[in-house]
PDB file with SEQRES, HELIX, SHEET and CRYST1 records, atoms N, CA, C and O in Angstrom:
SEQRES   1 A   87  MET PRO SER THR LEU HIS GLN GLU TYR ASP VAL ARG VAL          
SEQRES   2 A   87  LEU ALA VAL ARG PRO TRP GLY LEU ASP VAL GLU LEU PRO          
SEQRES   3 A   87  ASP GLY THR ALA ALA LEU ILE GLY HIS THR LYS ASP PRO          
SEQRES   4 A   87  ARG TRP PRO ASP GLY ASP GLN GLN ALA ALA VAL GLY THR          
SEQRES   5 A   87  VAL VAL ARG ALA VAL VAL LEU ASP ASP GLU ARG ASP PRO          
SEQRES   6 A   87  VAL ARG MET SER ALA LEU ASP ASP ASP ARG ALA ALA ALA          
SEQRES   7 A   87  ARG ALA LEU ARG GLU ALA ALA GLY HIS                          
HELIX    1 AA1 HIS A   35  LYS A   37  5                                   3    
HELIX    2 AA2 GLN A   46  ALA A   49  5                                   4    
HELIX    3 AA3 ASP A   72  ALA A   85  1                                  14    
SHEET    1 AA1 6 GLU A   8  ARG A  17  0                                        
SHEET    2 AA1 6 GLY A  20  GLU A  24 -1                                        
SHEET    3 AA1 6 ALA A  30  GLY A  34 -1                                        
SHEET    4 AA1 6 VAL A  66  SER A  69  1                                        
SHEET    5 AA1 6 VAL A  53  ASP A  60 -1                                        
SHEET    6 AA1 6 GLU A   8  ARG A  17 -1                                        
CRYST1    1.000    1.000    1.000  90.00  90.00  90.00 P 1           1          
ATOM      1  N   MET A   1     104.566 114.289 100.830  1.00  0.00           N  
ATOM      2  CA  MET A   1     105.059 113.087 101.403  1.00  0.00           C  
ATOM      3  C   MET A   1     105.120 112.067 100.269  1.00  0.00           C  
ATOM      4  O   MET A   1     104.100 111.495  99.883  1.00  0.00           O  
ATOM      5  N   PRO A   2     106.318 111.844  99.741  1.00  0.00           N  
ATOM      6  CA  PRO A   2     106.458 110.846  98.737  1.00  0.00           C  
ATOM      7  C   PRO A   2     106.319 109.442  99.284  1.00  0.00           C  
ATOM      8  O   PRO A   2     106.597 109.230 100.464  1.00  0.00           O  
ATOM      9  N   SER A   3     105.906 108.479  98.491  1.00  0.00           N  
ATOM     10  CA  SER A   3     105.753 107.125  98.984  1.00  0.00           C  
ATOM     11  C   SER A   3     107.140 106.571  99.201  1.00  0.00           C  
ATOM     12  O   SER A   3     108.065 106.957  98.486  1.00  0.00           O  
ATOM     13  N   THR A   4     107.323 105.685 100.153  1.00  0.00           N  
ATOM     14  CA  THR A   4     108.619 105.185 100.537  1.00  0.00           C  
ATOM     15  C   THR A   4     108.509 103.602 100.477  1.00  0.00           C  
ATOM     16  O   THR A   4     107.532 102.971 100.879  1.00  0.00           O  
ATOM     17  N   LEU A   5     109.555 103.101  99.964  1.00  0.00           N  
ATOM     18  CA  LEU A   5     109.679 101.630  99.790  1.00  0.00           C  
ATOM     19  C   LEU A   5     109.427 100.931 101.194  1.00  0.00           C  
ATOM     20  O   LEU A   5     109.982 101.372 102.200  1.00  0.00           O  
ATOM     21  N   HIS A   6     108.619  99.882 101.239  1.00  0.00           N  
ATOM     22  CA  HIS A   6     108.354  99.089 102.384  1.00  0.00           C  
ATOM     23  C   HIS A   6     107.485  99.843 103.453  1.00  0.00           C  
ATOM     24  O   HIS A   6     107.244  99.277 104.519  1.00  0.00           O  
ATOM     25  N   GLN A   7     107.020 101.072 103.205  1.00  0.00           N  
ATOM     26  CA  GLN A   7     106.107 101.709 104.165  1.00  0.00           C  
ATOM     27  C   GLN A   7     104.706 101.269 103.945  1.00  0.00           C  
ATOM     28  O   GLN A   7     104.327 100.947 102.819  1.00  0.00           O  
ATOM     29  N   GLU A   8     103.894 101.242 105.022  1.00  0.00           N  
ATOM     30  CA  GLU A   8     102.501 100.940 104.903  1.00  0.00           C  
ATOM     31  C   GLU A   8     101.652 102.202 104.959  1.00  0.00           C  
ATOM     32  O   GLU A   8     101.945 103.129 105.715  1.00  0.00           O  
ATOM     33  N   TYR A   9     100.598 102.226 104.151  1.00  0.00           N  
ATOM     34  CA  TYR A   9      99.639 103.381 104.091  1.00  0.00           C  
ATOM     35  C   TYR A   9      98.280 102.841 104.038  1.00  0.00           C  
ATOM     36  O   TYR A   9      98.039 101.702 103.636  1.00  0.00           O  
ATOM     37  N   ASP A  10      97.376 103.684 104.454  1.00  0.00           N  
ATOM     38  CA  ASP A  10      95.942 103.503 104.249  1.00  0.00           C  
ATOM     39  C   ASP A  10      95.607 104.126 102.937  1.00  0.00           C  
ATOM     40  O   ASP A  10      95.679 105.349 102.820  1.00  0.00           O  
ATOM     41  N   VAL A  11      95.243 103.363 101.941  1.00  0.00           N  
ATOM     42  CA  VAL A  11      95.012 103.930 100.538  1.00  0.00           C  
ATOM     43  C   VAL A  11      93.534 103.805 100.228  1.00  0.00           C  
ATOM     44  O   VAL A  11      92.874 102.862 100.665  1.00  0.00           O  
ATOM     45  N   ARG A  12      93.032 104.737  99.491  1.00  0.00           N  
ATOM     46  CA  ARG A  12      91.612 104.675  98.996  1.00  0.00           C  
ATOM     47  C   ARG A  12      91.544 104.087  97.637  1.00  0.00           C  
ATOM     48  O   ARG A  12      92.322 104.451  96.755  1.00  0.00           O  
ATOM     49  N   VAL A  13      90.596 103.151  97.438  1.00  0.00           N  
ATOM     50  CA  VAL A  13      90.389 102.535  96.092  1.00  0.00           C  
ATOM     51  C   VAL A  13      89.576 103.462  95.236  1.00  0.00           C  
ATOM     52  O   VAL A  13      88.469 103.857  95.601  1.00  0.00           O  
ATOM     53  N   LEU A  14      90.142 103.818  94.061  1.00  0.00           N  
ATOM     54  CA  LEU A  14      89.512 104.690  93.171  1.00  0.00           C  
ATOM     55  C   LEU A  14      88.799 103.953  92.033  1.00  0.00           C  
ATOM     56  O   LEU A  14      87.753 104.404  91.566  1.00  0.00           O  
ATOM     57  N   ALA A  15      89.357 102.822  91.584  1.00  0.00           N  
ATOM     58  CA  ALA A  15      88.752 102.061  90.475  1.00  0.00           C  
ATOM     59  C   ALA A  15      89.173 100.616  90.457  1.00  0.00           C  
ATOM     60  O   ALA A  15      90.250 100.271  90.942  1.00  0.00           O  
ATOM     61  N   VAL A  16      88.358  99.790  89.919  1.00  0.00           N  
ATOM     62  CA  VAL A  16      88.719  98.343  89.711  1.00  0.00           C  
ATOM     63  C   VAL A  16      89.034  98.118  88.284  1.00  0.00           C  
ATOM     64  O   VAL A  16      88.224  98.476  87.429  1.00  0.00           O  
ATOM     65  N   ARG A  17      90.162  97.546  87.961  1.00  0.00           N  
ATOM     66  CA  ARG A  17      90.549  97.234  86.565  1.00  0.00           C  
ATOM     67  C   ARG A  17      90.724  95.717  86.493  1.00  0.00           C  
ATOM     68  O   ARG A  17      90.784  95.041  87.520  1.00  0.00           O  
ATOM     69  N   PRO A  18      90.806  95.189  85.267  1.00  0.00           N  
ATOM     70  CA  PRO A  18      90.997  93.734  85.074  1.00  0.00           C  
ATOM     71  C   PRO A  18      92.308  93.236  85.699  1.00  0.00           C  
ATOM     72  O   PRO A  18      92.421  92.062  86.051  1.00  0.00           O  
ATOM     73  N   TRP A  19      93.298  94.132  85.836  1.00  0.00           N  
ATOM     74  CA  TRP A  19      94.577  93.797  86.371  1.00  0.00           C  
ATOM     75  C   TRP A  19      94.842  94.204  87.788  1.00  0.00           C  
ATOM     76  O   TRP A  19      95.941  93.965  88.287  1.00  0.00           O  
ATOM     77  N   GLY A  20      93.873  94.822  88.480  1.00  0.00           N  
ATOM     78  CA  GLY A  20      94.023  95.193  89.835  1.00  0.00           C  
ATOM     79  C   GLY A  20      93.220  96.424  90.238  1.00  0.00           C  
ATOM     80  O   GLY A  20      92.233  96.759  89.583  1.00  0.00           O  
ATOM     81  N   LEU A  21      93.631  97.100  91.312  1.00  0.00           N  
ATOM     82  CA  LEU A  21      92.939  98.270  91.868  1.00  0.00           C  
ATOM     83  C   LEU A  21      93.807  99.484  91.749  1.00  0.00           C  
ATOM     84  O   LEU A  21      94.965  99.518  92.164  1.00  0.00           O  
ATOM     85  N   ASP A  22      93.209 100.453  91.178  1.00  0.00           N  
ATOM     86  CA  ASP A  22      93.806 101.804  91.199  1.00  0.00           C  
ATOM     87  C   ASP A  22      93.516 102.438  92.596  1.00  0.00           C  
ATOM     88  O   ASP A  22      92.368 102.563  93.022  1.00  0.00           O  
ATOM     89  N   VAL A  23      94.598 102.818  93.264  1.00  0.00           N  
ATOM     90  CA  VAL A  23      94.386 103.414  94.613  1.00  0.00           C  
ATOM     91  C   VAL A  23      95.146 104.707  94.725  1.00  0.00           C  
ATOM     92  O   VAL A  23      96.003 105.009  93.895  1.00  0.00           O  
ATOM     93  N   GLU A  24      94.828 105.491  95.773  1.00  0.00           N  
ATOM     94  CA  GLU A  24      95.472 106.722  95.984  1.00  0.00           C  
ATOM     95  C   GLU A  24      96.022 106.794  97.404  1.00  0.00           C  
ATOM     96  O   GLU A  24      95.312 106.522  98.371  1.00  0.00           O  
ATOM     97  N   LEU A  25      97.317 107.170  97.517  1.00  0.00           N  
ATOM     98  CA  LEU A  25      97.898 107.352  98.817  1.00  0.00           C  
ATOM     99  C   LEU A  25      97.386 108.622  99.472  1.00  0.00           C  
ATOM    100  O   LEU A  25      96.856 109.492  98.781  1.00  0.00           O  
ATOM    101  N   PRO A  26      97.531 108.759 100.823  1.00  0.00           N  
ATOM    102  CA  PRO A  26      97.009 109.969 101.498  1.00  0.00           C  
ATOM    103  C   PRO A  26      97.462 111.267 100.882  1.00  0.00           C  
ATOM    104  O   PRO A  26      96.731 112.254 100.971  1.00  0.00           O  
ATOM    105  N   ASP A  27      98.612 111.326 100.269  1.00  0.00           N  
ATOM    106  CA  ASP A  27      99.223 112.581  99.650  1.00  0.00           C  
ATOM    107  C   ASP A  27      98.674 112.807  98.227  1.00  0.00           C  
ATOM    108  O   ASP A  27      98.972 113.824  97.599  1.00  0.00           O  
ATOM    109  N   GLY A  28      97.834 111.808  97.702  1.00  0.00           N  
ATOM    110  CA  GLY A  28      97.360 111.954  96.315  1.00  0.00           C  
ATOM    111  C   GLY A  28      98.099 111.214  95.336  1.00  0.00           C  
ATOM    112  O   GLY A  28      97.665 111.116  94.188  1.00  0.00           O  
ATOM    113  N   THR A  29      99.237 110.656  95.710  1.00  0.00           N  
ATOM    114  CA  THR A  29     100.040 109.763  94.754  1.00  0.00           C  
ATOM    115  C   THR A  29      99.198 108.591  94.223  1.00  0.00           C  
ATOM    116  O   THR A  29      98.458 107.947  94.966  1.00  0.00           O  
ATOM    117  N   ALA A  30      99.333 108.347  92.958  1.00  0.00           N  
ATOM    118  CA  ALA A  30      98.660 107.239  92.331  1.00  0.00           C  
ATOM    119  C   ALA A  30      99.410 105.956  92.540  1.00  0.00           C  
ATOM    120  O   ALA A  30     100.634 105.926  92.411  1.00  0.00           O  
ATOM    121  N   ALA A  31      98.680 104.853  92.872  1.00  0.00           N  
ATOM    122  CA  ALA A  31      99.290 103.573  93.091  1.00  0.00           C  
ATOM    123  C   ALA A  31      98.420 102.526  92.520  1.00  0.00           C  
ATOM    124  O   ALA A  31      97.273 102.781  92.153  1.00  0.00           O  
ATOM    125  N   LEU A  32      98.984 101.269  92.432  1.00  0.00           N  
ATOM    126  CA  LEU A  32      98.274 100.133  91.863  1.00  0.00           C  
ATOM    127  C   LEU A  32      98.538  98.914  92.783  1.00  0.00           C  
ATOM    128  O   LEU A  32      99.682  98.628  93.136  1.00  0.00           O  
ATOM    129  N   ILE A  33      97.528  98.256  93.134  1.00  0.00           N  
ATOM    130  CA  ILE A  33      97.535  97.012  93.775  1.00  0.00           C  
ATOM    131  C   ILE A  33      97.183  95.945  92.759  1.00  0.00           C  
ATOM    132  O   ILE A  33      96.013  95.810  92.403  1.00  0.00           O  
ATOM    133  N   GLY A  34      98.158  95.177  92.278  1.00  0.00           N  
ATOM    134  CA  GLY A  34      97.814  94.213  91.225  1.00  0.00           C  
ATOM    135  C   GLY A  34      96.895  93.121  91.789  1.00  0.00           C  
ATOM    136  O   GLY A  34      96.879  92.880  92.996  1.00  0.00           O  
ATOM    137  N   HIS A  35      96.148  92.479  90.926  1.00  0.00           N  
ATOM    138  CA  HIS A  35      95.189  91.534  91.426  1.00  0.00           C  
ATOM    139  C   HIS A  35      95.837  90.386  92.170  1.00  0.00           C  
ATOM    140  O   HIS A  35      95.200  89.788  93.036  1.00  0.00           O  
ATOM    141  N   THR A  36      97.091  90.054  91.860  1.00  0.00           N  
ATOM    142  CA  THR A  36      97.756  88.949  92.675  1.00  0.00           C  
ATOM    143  C   THR A  36      98.140  89.443  94.105  1.00  0.00           C  
ATOM    144  O   THR A  36      98.500  88.662  94.986  1.00  0.00           O  
ATOM    145  N   LYS A  37      98.045  90.721  94.265  1.00  0.00           N  
ATOM    146  CA  LYS A  37      98.376  91.304  95.654  1.00  0.00           C  
ATOM    147  C   LYS A  37      97.213  91.804  96.422  1.00  0.00           C  
ATOM    148  O   LYS A  37      97.354  92.537  97.401  1.00  0.00           O  
ATOM    149  N   ASP A  38      96.051  91.403  95.972  1.00  0.00           N  
ATOM    150  CA  ASP A  38      94.807  91.755  96.619  1.00  0.00           C  
ATOM    151  C   ASP A  38      94.164  90.554  97.201  1.00  0.00           C  
ATOM    152  O   ASP A  38      93.629  89.751  96.436  1.00  0.00           O  
ATOM    153  N   PRO A  39      94.164  90.340  98.558  1.00  0.00           N  
ATOM    154  CA  PRO A  39      93.635  89.089  99.073  1.00  0.00           C  
ATOM    155  C   PRO A  39      92.174  88.794  98.741  1.00  0.00           C  
ATOM    156  O   PRO A  39      91.742  87.651  98.892  1.00  0.00           O  
ATOM    157  N   ARG A  40      91.416  89.762  98.305  1.00  0.00           N  
ATOM    158  CA  ARG A  40      89.978  89.534  97.975  1.00  0.00           C  
ATOM    159  C   ARG A  40      89.703  89.060  96.573  1.00  0.00           C  
ATOM    160  O   ARG A  40      88.612  88.595  96.243  1.00  0.00           O  
ATOM    161  N   TRP A  41      90.732  89.193  95.759  1.00  0.00           N  
ATOM    162  CA  TRP A  41      90.609  88.922  94.338  1.00  0.00           C  
ATOM    163  C   TRP A  41      90.584  87.437  94.111  1.00  0.00           C  
ATOM    164  O   TRP A  41      91.443  86.778  94.695  1.00  0.00           O  
ATOM    165  N   PRO A  42      89.717  86.823  93.343  1.00  0.00           N  
ATOM    166  CA  PRO A  42      88.626  87.436  92.499  1.00  0.00           C  
ATOM    167  C   PRO A  42      87.277  87.232  93.244  1.00  0.00           C  
ATOM    168  O   PRO A  42      86.214  87.362  92.638  1.00  0.00           O  
ATOM    169  N   ASP A  43      87.330  86.909  94.580  1.00  0.00           N  
ATOM    170  CA  ASP A  43      86.062  86.657  95.269  1.00  0.00           C  
ATOM    171  C   ASP A  43      85.302  87.978  95.497  1.00  0.00           C  
ATOM    172  O   ASP A  43      85.912  89.042  95.604  1.00  0.00           O  
ATOM    173  N   GLY A  44      84.051  87.896  95.565  1.00  0.00           N  
ATOM    174  CA  GLY A  44      83.197  89.034  95.981  1.00  0.00           C  
ATOM    175  C   GLY A  44      83.028  90.042  94.774  1.00  0.00           C  
ATOM    176  O   GLY A  44      83.480  89.866  93.643  1.00  0.00           O  
ATOM    177  N   ASP A  45      82.348  91.055  95.186  1.00  0.00           N  
ATOM    178  CA  ASP A  45      81.999  92.219  94.240  1.00  0.00           C  
ATOM    179  C   ASP A  45      83.099  93.195  94.286  1.00  0.00           C  
ATOM    180  O   ASP A  45      83.150  93.994  95.221  1.00  0.00           O  
ATOM    181  N   GLN A  46      83.997  93.194  93.336  1.00  0.00           N  
ATOM    182  CA  GLN A  46      85.083  94.049  93.277  1.00  0.00           C  
ATOM    183  C   GLN A  46      84.665  95.504  93.215  1.00  0.00           C  
ATOM    184  O   GLN A  46      85.309  96.349  93.837  1.00  0.00           O  
ATOM    185  N   GLN A  47      83.604  95.825  92.483  1.00  0.00           N  
ATOM    186  CA  GLN A  47      83.141  97.199  92.352  1.00  0.00           C  
ATOM    187  C   GLN A  47      82.772  97.779  93.636  1.00  0.00           C  
ATOM    188  O   GLN A  47      82.835  98.997  93.803  1.00  0.00           O  
ATOM    189  N   ALA A  48      82.369  96.935  94.610  1.00  0.00           N  
ATOM    190  CA  ALA A  48      82.032  97.429  95.964  1.00  0.00           C  
ATOM    191  C   ALA A  48      83.185  98.001  96.685  1.00  0.00           C  
ATOM    192  O   ALA A  48      83.030  98.738  97.659  1.00  0.00           O  
ATOM    193  N   ALA A  49      84.434  97.642  96.180  1.00  0.00           N  
ATOM    194  CA  ALA A  49      85.635  98.132  96.834  1.00  0.00           C  
ATOM    195  C   ALA A  49      85.943  99.613  96.551  1.00  0.00           C  
ATOM    196  O   ALA A  49      86.728 100.230  97.270  1.00  0.00           O  
ATOM    197  N   VAL A  50      85.322 100.182  95.500  1.00  0.00           N  
ATOM    198  CA  VAL A  50      85.581 101.540  95.155  1.00  0.00           C  
ATOM    199  C   VAL A  50      85.145 102.416  96.321  1.00  0.00           C  
ATOM    200  O   VAL A  50      84.017 102.290  96.799  1.00  0.00           O  
ATOM    201  N   GLY A  51      86.006 103.286  96.779  1.00  0.00           N  
ATOM    202  CA  GLY A  51      85.705 104.167  97.838  1.00  0.00           C  
ATOM    203  C   GLY A  51      86.169 103.743  99.199  1.00  0.00           C  
ATOM    204  O   GLY A  51      86.264 104.527 100.143  1.00  0.00           O  
ATOM    205  N   THR A  52      86.464 102.415  99.259  1.00  0.00           N  
ATOM    206  CA  THR A  52      86.943 101.903 100.536  1.00  0.00           C  
ATOM    207  C   THR A  52      88.408 102.169 100.828  1.00  0.00           C  
ATOM    208  O   THR A  52      89.161 102.476  99.904  1.00  0.00           O  
ATOM    209  N   VAL A  53      88.825 102.067 102.033  1.00  0.00           N  
ATOM    210  CA  VAL A  53      90.283 102.298 102.446  1.00  0.00           C  
ATOM    211  C   VAL A  53      90.813 100.893 102.740  1.00  0.00           C  
ATOM    212  O   VAL A  53      90.182 100.055 103.385  1.00  0.00           O  
ATOM    213  N   VAL A  54      92.048 100.705 102.203  1.00  0.00           N  
ATOM    214  CA  VAL A  54      92.731  99.394 102.279  1.00  0.00           C  
ATOM    215  C   VAL A  54      94.144  99.680 102.874  1.00  0.00           C  
ATOM    216  O   VAL A  54      94.771 100.688 102.549  1.00  0.00           O  
ATOM    217  N   ARG A  55      94.604  98.796 103.721  1.00  0.00           N  
ATOM    218  CA  ARG A  55      95.951  98.926 104.286  1.00  0.00           C  
ATOM    219  C   ARG A  55      96.878  98.269 103.275  1.00  0.00           C  
ATOM    220  O   ARG A  55      96.609  97.132 102.888  1.00  0.00           O  
ATOM    221  N   ALA A  56      97.969  98.919 102.813  1.00  0.00           N  
ATOM    222  CA  ALA A  56      98.848  98.337 101.769  1.00  0.00           C  
ATOM    223  C   ALA A  56     100.189  98.799 102.012  1.00  0.00           C  
ATOM    224  O   ALA A  56     100.388  99.798 102.702  1.00  0.00           O  
ATOM    225  N   VAL A  57     101.153  98.113 101.472  1.00  0.00           N  
ATOM    226  CA  VAL A  57     102.608  98.365 101.608  1.00  0.00           C  
ATOM    227  C   VAL A  57     103.183  98.646 100.213  1.00  0.00           C  
ATOM    228  O   VAL A  57     102.751  98.070  99.215  1.00  0.00           O  
ATOM    229  N   VAL A  58     104.185  99.565 100.178  1.00  0.00           N  
ATOM    230  CA  VAL A  58     104.777  99.884  98.955  1.00  0.00           C  
ATOM    231  C   VAL A  58     105.855  98.789  98.621  1.00  0.00           C  
ATOM    232  O   VAL A  58     106.760  98.492  99.401  1.00  0.00           O  
ATOM    233  N   LEU A  59     105.671  98.219  97.383  1.00  0.00           N  
ATOM    234  CA  LEU A  59     106.680  97.220  96.942  1.00  0.00           C  
ATOM    235  C   LEU A  59     107.699  97.840  95.991  1.00  0.00           C  
ATOM    236  O   LEU A  59     108.856  97.419  95.969  1.00  0.00           O  
ATOM    237  N   ASP A  60     107.289  98.827  95.211  1.00  0.00           N  
ATOM    238  CA  ASP A  60     108.136  99.378  94.218  1.00  0.00           C  
ATOM    239  C   ASP A  60     107.781 100.889  94.114  1.00  0.00           C  
ATOM    240  O   ASP A  60     106.752 101.223  93.525  1.00  0.00           O  
ATOM    241  N   ASP A  61     108.592 101.787  94.659  1.00  0.00           N  
ATOM    242  CA  ASP A  61     108.350 103.207  94.633  1.00  0.00           C  
ATOM    243  C   ASP A  61     108.959 103.948  93.446  1.00  0.00           C  
ATOM    244  O   ASP A  61     108.807 105.162  93.312  1.00  0.00           O  
ATOM    245  N   GLU A  62     109.701 103.145  92.526  1.00  0.00           N  
ATOM    246  CA  GLU A  62     110.284 103.721  91.380  1.00  0.00           C  
ATOM    247  C   GLU A  62     109.354 103.808  90.132  1.00  0.00           C  
ATOM    248  O   GLU A  62     109.613 104.549  89.184  1.00  0.00           O  
ATOM    249  N   ARG A  63     108.240 102.995  90.190  1.00  0.00           N  
ATOM    250  CA  ARG A  63     107.375 102.885  89.060  1.00  0.00           C  
ATOM    251  C   ARG A  63     106.234 103.935  89.191  1.00  0.00           C  
ATOM    252  O   ARG A  63     105.969 104.486  90.259  1.00  0.00           O  
ATOM    253  N   ASP A  64     105.612 104.158  88.080  1.00  0.00           N  
ATOM    254  CA  ASP A  64     104.502 105.066  87.989  1.00  0.00           C  
ATOM    255  C   ASP A  64     103.349 104.385  87.259  1.00  0.00           C  
ATOM    256  O   ASP A  64     103.426 104.208  86.044  1.00  0.00           O  
ATOM    257  N   PRO A  65     102.328 104.013  87.931  1.00  0.00           N  
ATOM    258  CA  PRO A  65     102.035 104.234  89.393  1.00  0.00           C  
ATOM    259  C   PRO A  65     102.902 103.393  90.370  1.00  0.00           C  
ATOM    260  O   PRO A  65     103.476 102.372  89.991  1.00  0.00           O  
ATOM    261  N   VAL A  66     102.970 103.822  91.537  1.00  0.00           N  
ATOM    262  CA  VAL A  66     103.649 103.078  92.620  1.00  0.00           C  
ATOM    263  C   VAL A  66     103.010 101.706  92.739  1.00  0.00           C  
ATOM    264  O   VAL A  66     101.787 101.588  92.658  1.00  0.00           O  
ATOM    265  N   ARG A  67     103.826 100.646  92.934  1.00  0.00           N  
ATOM    266  CA  ARG A  67     103.168  99.279  93.070  1.00  0.00           C  
ATOM    267  C   ARG A  67     103.135  98.984  94.564  1.00  0.00           C  
ATOM    268  O   ARG A  67     104.068  99.248  95.323  1.00  0.00           O  
ATOM    269  N   MET A  68     101.933  98.390  94.943  1.00  0.00           N  
ATOM    270  CA  MET A  68     101.615  98.177  96.271  1.00  0.00           C  
ATOM    271  C   MET A  68     101.090  96.772  96.450  1.00  0.00           C  
ATOM    272  O   MET A  68     100.762  96.115  95.462  1.00  0.00           O  
ATOM    273  N   SER A  69     100.995  96.256  97.754  1.00  0.00           N  
ATOM    274  CA  SER A  69     100.413  94.977  98.061  1.00  0.00           C  
ATOM    275  C   SER A  69      99.563  95.140  99.249  1.00  0.00           C  
ATOM    276  O   SER A  69      99.892  95.894 100.165  1.00  0.00           O  
ATOM    277  N   ALA A  70      98.435  94.427  99.258  1.00  0.00           N  
ATOM    278  CA  ALA A  70      97.479  94.428 100.460  1.00  0.00           C  
ATOM    279  C   ALA A  70      97.621  93.089 101.111  1.00  0.00           C  
ATOM    280  O   ALA A  70      96.886  92.829 102.064  1.00  0.00           O  
ATOM    281  N   LEU A  71      98.507  92.205 100.680  1.00  0.00           N  
ATOM    282  CA  LEU A  71      98.632  90.875 101.281  1.00  0.00           C  
ATOM    283  C   LEU A  71      99.297  90.926 102.626  1.00  0.00           C  
ATOM    284  O   LEU A  71     100.280  91.650 102.782  1.00  0.00           O  
ATOM    285  N   ASP A  72      98.809  90.190 103.620  1.00  0.00           N  
ATOM    286  CA  ASP A  72      99.372  90.188 105.022  1.00  0.00           C  
ATOM    287  C   ASP A  72     100.810  89.766 104.954  1.00  0.00           C  
ATOM    288  O   ASP A  72     101.640  90.323 105.673  1.00  0.00           O  
ATOM    289  N   ASP A  73     101.135  88.835 104.146  1.00  0.00           N  
ATOM    290  CA  ASP A  73     102.616  88.236 104.100  1.00  0.00           C  
ATOM    291  C   ASP A  73     103.518  89.353 103.620  1.00  0.00           C  
ATOM    292  O   ASP A  73     104.603  89.553 104.165  1.00  0.00           O  
ATOM    293  N   ASP A  74     103.092  90.064 102.630  1.00  0.00           N  
ATOM    294  CA  ASP A  74     103.952  91.233 102.082  1.00  0.00           C  
ATOM    295  C   ASP A  74     104.087  92.356 103.134  1.00  0.00           C  
ATOM    296  O   ASP A  74     105.154  92.949 103.287  1.00  0.00           O  
ATOM    297  N   ARG A  75     102.987  92.632 103.853  1.00  0.00           N  
ATOM    298  CA  ARG A  75     103.112  93.733 104.896  1.00  0.00           C  
ATOM    299  C   ARG A  75     103.976  93.174 106.080  1.00  0.00           C  
ATOM    300  O   ARG A  75     104.708  93.958 106.686  1.00  0.00           O  
ATOM    301  N   ALA A  76     103.926  91.960 106.406  1.00  0.00           N  
ATOM    302  CA  ALA A  76     104.761  91.435 107.472  1.00  0.00           C  
ATOM    303  C   ALA A  76     106.236  91.403 107.076  1.00  0.00           C  
ATOM    304  O   ALA A  76     107.126  91.666 107.885  1.00  0.00           O  
ATOM    305  N   ALA A  77     106.465  91.067 105.789  1.00  0.00           N  
ATOM    306  CA  ALA A  77     107.856  91.106 105.309  1.00  0.00           C  
ATOM    307  C   ALA A  77     108.416  92.500 105.313  1.00  0.00           C  
ATOM    308  O   ALA A  77     109.560  92.713 105.714  1.00  0.00           O  
ATOM    309  N   ALA A  78     107.600  93.482 104.860  1.00  0.00           N  
ATOM    310  CA  ALA A  78     108.089  94.860 104.881  1.00  0.00           C  
ATOM    311  C   ALA A  78     108.312  95.360 106.304  1.00  0.00           C  
ATOM    312  O   ALA A  78     109.264  96.103 106.539  1.00  0.00           O  
ATOM    313  N   ARG A  79     107.478  94.982 107.248  1.00  0.00           N  
ATOM    314  CA  ARG A  79     107.745  95.389 108.657  1.00  0.00           C  
ATOM    315  C   ARG A  79     109.089  94.820 109.145  1.00  0.00           C  
ATOM    316  O   ARG A  79     109.842  95.513 109.829  1.00  0.00           O  
ATOM    317  N   ALA A  80     109.389  93.558 108.794  1.00  0.00           N  
ATOM    318  CA  ALA A  80     110.656  92.886 109.155  1.00  0.00           C  
ATOM    319  C   ALA A  80     111.820  93.682 108.543  1.00  0.00           C  
ATOM    320  O   ALA A  80     112.793  93.979 109.237  1.00  0.00           O  
ATOM    321  N   LEU A  81     111.731  94.011 107.314  1.00  0.00           N  
ATOM    322  CA  LEU A  81     112.758  94.792 106.658  1.00  0.00           C  
ATOM    323  C   LEU A  81     112.899  96.190 107.352  1.00  0.00           C  
ATOM    324  O   LEU A  81     114.018  96.624 107.627  1.00  0.00           O  
ATOM    325  N   ARG A  82     111.806  96.861 107.622  1.00  0.00           N  
ATOM    326  CA  ARG A  82     111.962  98.175 108.327  1.00  0.00           C  
ATOM    327  C   ARG A  82     112.672  98.019 109.708  1.00  0.00           C  
ATOM    328  O   ARG A  82     113.519  98.823 110.098  1.00  0.00           O  
ATOM    329  N   GLU A  83     112.267  96.931 110.421  1.00  0.00           N  
ATOM    330  CA  GLU A  83     112.805  96.737 111.765  1.00  0.00           C  
ATOM    331  C   GLU A  83     114.312  96.420 111.581  1.00  0.00           C  
ATOM    332  O   GLU A  83     115.131  96.972 112.315  1.00  0.00           O  
ATOM    333  N   ALA A  84     114.671  95.607 110.689  1.00  0.00           N  
ATOM    334  CA  ALA A  84     116.124  95.277 110.410  1.00  0.00           C  
ATOM    335  C   ALA A  84     116.956  96.481 110.046  1.00  0.00           C  
ATOM    336  O   ALA A  84     118.149  96.537 110.343  1.00  0.00           O  
ATOM    337  N   ALA A  85     116.309  97.475 109.383  1.00  0.00           N  
ATOM    338  CA  ALA A  85     117.017  98.618 108.980  1.00  0.00           C  
ATOM    339  C   ALA A  85     116.971  99.725 110.082  1.00  0.00           C  
ATOM    340  O   ALA A  85     117.583 100.784 109.952  1.00  0.00           O  
ATOM    341  N   GLY A  86     116.214  99.423 111.169  1.00  0.00           N  
ATOM    342  CA  GLY A  86     116.175 100.333 112.208  1.00  0.00           C  
ATOM    343  C   GLY A  86     115.217 101.508 112.070  1.00  0.00           C  
ATOM    344  O   GLY A  86     115.433 102.542 112.702  1.00  0.00           O  
ATOM    345  N   HIS A  87     114.117 101.379 111.229  1.00  0.00           N  
ATOM    346  CA  HIS A  87     113.135 102.382 110.929  1.00  0.00           C  
ATOM    347  C   HIS A  87     111.930 102.082 111.735  1.00  0.00           C  
ATOM    348  O   HIS A  87     110.937 102.806 111.654  1.00  0.00           O  
TER     349      HIS A  87                                                      
END                                                                             
C-alpha cells in the first residue's frame, strides 16, 4: 500500500528529531512530520510521543521520507480536496 497524496493514515512515532517526528505508515513506509506540522510542538515531553499513534495526512508523496502533517487544518483541507476529486 503506497502512501497516497492527501490520504490520512494512523502513523506510529518512531523517533523525535530536532526538525520533527520520524513516523511509520501502516505498510512500513517511512515518513516525516515536520515540527511545524505537529500541533504539540514544542509543548510537552516530545520523547513521550515515541511509540504513540498519530493521525496524519500525506502532503508530499514524492519525497523520501514522505512528508506528512498532523495539523487539523491540513487534514481538513485534504478531506476537501479528496471530496472535490470524488474520492
